[in-house]
Each structure stands twice: as C-alpha cells, then as structure tokens.
C-alpha positions as protocol buffer text, in pm:
chain_id: "A"
residue {
  index: 1
  type: MET
  ca { x: -521 y: 2182 z: 1054 }
}
residue {
  index: 2
  type: LEU
  ca { x: -818 y: 1968 z: 1087 }
}
residue {
  index: 3
  type: LEU
  ca { x: -975 y: 2149 z: 1345 }
}
residue {
  index: 4
  type: SER
  ca { x: -891 y: 2530 z: 1232 }
}
residue {
  index: 5
  type: ASP
  ca { x: -1061 y: 2803 z: 1048 }
}
residue {
  index: 6
  type: ARG
  ca { x: -769 y: 2892 z: 832 }
}
residue {
  index: 7
  type: ASN
  ca { x: -901 y: 2768 z: 528 }
}
residue {
  index: 8
  type: PRO
  ca { x: -1309 y: 2789 z: 546 }
}
residue {
  index: 9
  type: GLY
  ca { x: -1525 y: 2631 z: 271 }
}
residue {
  index: 10
  type: ARG
  ca { x: -1224 y: 2366 z: 266 }
}
residue {
  index: 11
  type: SER
  ca { x: -1260 y: 2069 z: 395 }
}
residue {
  index: 12
  type: ALA
  ca { x: -984 y: 1822 z: 553 }
}
residue {
  index: 13
  type: VAL
  ca { x: -1070 y: 1562 z: 255 }
}
residue {
  index: 14
  type: ASP
  ca { x: -954 y: 1829 z: -15 }
}
residue {
  index: 15
  type: VAL
  ca { x: -620 y: 1837 z: 141 }
}
residue {
  index: 16
  type: ARG
  ca { x: -342 y: 1617 z: -42 }
}
residue {
  index: 17
  type: TYR
  ca { x: -13 y: 1510 z: 116 }
}
residue {
  index: 18
  type: ASP
  ca { x: 280 y: 1325 z: -58 }
}
residue {
  index: 19
  type: GLN
  ca { x: 644 y: 1237 z: 9 }
}
residue {
  index: 20
  type: SER
  ca { x: 809 y: 1401 z: -265 }
}
residue {
  index: 21
  type: ASN
  ca { x: 963 y: 1666 z: -66 }
}
residue {
  index: 22
  type: THR
  ca { x: 1083 y: 1430 z: 188 }
}
residue {
  index: 23
  type: LEU
  ca { x: 1223 y: 1222 z: -65 }
}
residue {
  index: 24
  type: SER
  ca { x: 1387 y: 1530 z: -248 }
}
residue {
  index: 25
  type: GLY
  ca { x: 1543 y: 1623 z: 50 }
}
residue {
  index: 26
  type: LEU
  ca { x: 1674 y: 1292 z: 182 }
}
residue {
  index: 27
  type: ALA
  ca { x: 1798 y: 1171 z: -182 }
}
residue {
  index: 28
  type: GLY
  ca { x: 2185 y: 1044 z: -140 }
}
residue {
  index: 29
  type: SER
  ca { x: 2188 y: 1084 z: 249 }
}
residue {
  index: 30
  type: GLY
  ca { x: 2132 y: 697 z: 298 }
}
residue {
  index: 31
  type: ILE
  ca { x: 1808 y: 769 z: 480 }
}
residue {
  index: 32
  type: GLU
  ca { x: 1533 y: 559 z: 397 }
}
residue {
  index: 33
  type: CYS
  ca { x: 1128 y: 609 z: 510 }
}
residue {
  index: 34
  type: PRO
  ca { x: 970 y: 329 z: 573 }
}
residue {
  index: 35
  type: PRO
  ca { x: 645 y: 218 z: 440 }
}
residue {
  index: 36
  type: VAL
  ca { x: 326 y: 365 z: 613 }
}
residue {
  index: 37
  type: ASP
  ca { x: 125 y: 37 z: 717 }
}
residue {
  index: 38
  type: ALA
  ca { x: -38 y: -99 z: 1047 }
}
residue {
  index: 39
  type: ALA
  ca { x: 240 y: -182 z: 1247 }
}
residue {
  index: 40
  type: LEU
  ca { x: 405 y: 177 z: 1174 }
}
residue {
  index: 41
  type: LEU
  ca { x: 105 y: 329 z: 1280 }
}
residue {
  index: 42
  type: GLY
  ca { x: 108 y: 125 z: 1619 }
}
residue {
  index: 43
  type: VAL
  ca { x: 470 y: 258 z: 1650 }
}
residue {
  index: 44
  type: TYR
  ca { x: 350 y: 639 z: 1632 }
}
residue {
  index: 45
  type: VAL
  ca { x: 20 y: 599 z: 1870 }
}
residue {
  index: 46
  type: ARG
  ca { x: 166 y: 366 z: 2117 }
}
residue {
  index: 47
  type: TYR
  ca { x: 471 y: 652 z: 2145 }
}
residue {
  index: 48
  type: LEU
  ca { x: 209 y: 934 z: 2149 }
}
residue {
  index: 49
  type: ALA
  ca { x: 23 y: 746 z: 2451 }
}
residue {
  index: 50
  type: ASP
  ca { x: 336 y: 683 z: 2629 }
}
residue {
  index: 51
  type: THR
  ca { x: 450 y: 1052 z: 2613 }
}
residue {
  index: 52
  type: GLY
  ca { x: 51 y: 1160 z: 2748 }
}
residue {
  index: 53
  type: PHE
  ca { x: 5 y: 1312 z: 2422 }
}
residue {
  index: 54
  type: LEU
  ca { x: -320 y: 1091 z: 2359 }
}
residue {
  index: 55
  type: PRO
  ca { x: -501 y: 883 z: 2636 }
}
residue {
  index: 56
  type: PRO
  ca { x: -343 y: 531 z: 2757 }
}
residue {
  index: 57
  type: LEU
  ca { x: -391 y: 253 z: 2548 }
}
residue {
  index: 58
  type: HIS
  ca { x: -612 y: 4 z: 2680 }
}
residue {
  index: 59
  type: ALA
  ca { x: -492 y: -363 z: 2632 }
}
residue {
  index: 60
  type: GLN
  ca { x: -673 y: -606 z: 2390 }
}
C-alpha cells in the first residue's frame, strides 16, 4: 500500500488503522491480541528475517 499509486494524492500518513473489526470478530472466542510493543515488533521482524522475507539481521 505504501508503494502503490492506487490512491494518488493521498499519503501513507493519511491512512488510519485500528483494531475495532478484529476485536469485534474475536469477541467471545477466547483469543486475545497482545499489545504492540517493541518486543512484539521484534518477534515479527525476526520471523520475517528468518523466513527470508527480510534480509538477515545483524547481531548487535
């Protein structure tokens, strides 16, 4: 979406996302979404790097 020209004149900062539909769909299921924090983003980035979607991470 960030790189597409589907919405010319509209920048990525104009797009707002929220979790209301997700929470509505999960209501009563017992599934909970963890809060998005640095640790969760780290899990996502490591997974994407481990699967080859992102280049390998360098040790810090």
